[in-house]
C-alpha positions in Angstrom: 81.2 94.8 95.6 81.3 91.2 96.5 81.5 89.7 99.9 81.7 85.6 100.5 82.6 83.2 103.0 84.2 80.2 103.1 85.3 77.9 105.9 85.5 81.6 107.8 87.1 83.2 105.3 85.8 86.1 104.3 86.7 87.9 101.2 85.1 91.7 100.3 86.3 92.9 96.9 85.3 97.1 96.0 86.2 97.3 92.5 86.8 101.0 90.6 87.8 102.9 87.2 91.0 104.4 86.9 90.4 107.2 84.1 93.5 108.5 84.5 95.2 105.4 83.2 93.1 104.5 80.7 92.3 105.4 77.2 89.3 104.4 75.5 89.9 105.7 72.2 92.5 102.8 72.2 89.9 100.4 74.4 92.2 100.2 76.8 90.2 100.4 80.5 91.8 100.4 83.8 90.8 99.1 87.1 91.7 99.0 90.5 90.2 96.8 92.6 90.7 96.6 96.7 90.7 93.3 98.4 90.1 92.3 102.4 90.6 88.6 103.3 89.6 88.1 107.2 90.0 85.4 109.1 86.5 85.1 111.1 87.4 81.5 111.9 88.5 79.3 114.5 91.7 78.4 112.7 95.0 79.9 111.5 94.9 80.0 107.7 97.7 80.9 104.8 96.9 82.2 101.2 99.4 80.0 99.2 97.6 80.9 95.4 95.1 82.5 93.6 92.9 81.6 90.5 91.0 84.5 88.7 88.9 84.6 86.2 88.5 87.4 84.0 85.7 88.5 81.4 85.3 91.2 79.0 82.4 92.2 77.5 83.5 91.1 74.5 83.1 87.3 76.0 87.1 87.1 76.4 87.7 84.9 79.2 91.1 85.0 81.1 92.7 82.6 83.6 95.2 83.8 85.8 96.8 81.6 88.1 99.6 82.2 90.6 101.3 81.9 93.7 100.2 84.5 96.9 98.8 87.7 96.3 100.5 90.9 95.2 104.2 88.8 95.9 102.6 87.8 99.5 101.3 84.4 100.9 99.8 85.9 104.0 99.1 83.9 107.4 95.9 84.7 109.0 95.1 84.1 112.6 91.7 84.1 114.1 90.2 87.6 114.4 93.1 89.1 111.6 92.8 90.3 107.9 95.1 91.2 105.1 94.1 93.7 102.5 95.7 94.7 99.2 94.7 96.5 96.4 95.6 95.2 92.6 94.9 96.6 88.8 93.5 94.8 85.8 93.5 96.6 82.4 90.7 95.7 80.2 89.8 96.6 75.9 86.0 97.0 77.2 84.5 99.8 79.2 82.5 96.4 81.4 84.2 93.1 82.6 84.1 90.9 85.5 86.1 89.1 87.9 85.5 85.6 90.4 88.3 83.5 91.5 89.9 81.4 94.8 92.3 82.0 96.7 93.9 78.2 97.5 94.0 78.0 101.4 96.2 75.6 104.2 94.6 75.6 107.1 97.0 74.9 110.1 95.9 71.3 110.7 97.5 71.0 106.8 94.1 70.6 105.1 93.8 72.9 101.9 90.8 74.6 100.9 89.2 76.7 98.4 88.3 80.4 100.1 85.5 81.7 97.0 85.9 84.8 95.8 82.5 86.3 94.5 82.0 87.4 91.4 82.2 91.4 91.1 82.0 94.1 88.4 84.2 96.2 86.4 82.2 98.8 84.9 83.0 102.7 83.4 81.1 104.2 85.6 79.0 105.9 82.5 78.9 102.1 80.9 76.1 101.2 83.4 72.6 102.4 83.3 
């Protein structure tokens, strides 16, 4: 799990292994992650894009950028939140993700809301 707050934007991520969509024999491990983005600040903000850094246990790193999340660019007024679930396939049983959401405040100011690192791990892979 990761939990971090940037300028009042709190990002909490929980990940889980999805065995029914994985094939360890083929080096294919499928993970789901649930994100909750809460506006704990005083100003309305809008999520406009994302950047993810995905690492696997072999040292491979992939950068993924794109507009919004799950096809949306949610606007969060103070005291509101947005939740979504997404997925990440990996060729190894262990990996990690971190990144940023690019936000625009009501004032027009842009800033990056941090997504703290979290692990992607088959439960039996970690001791």
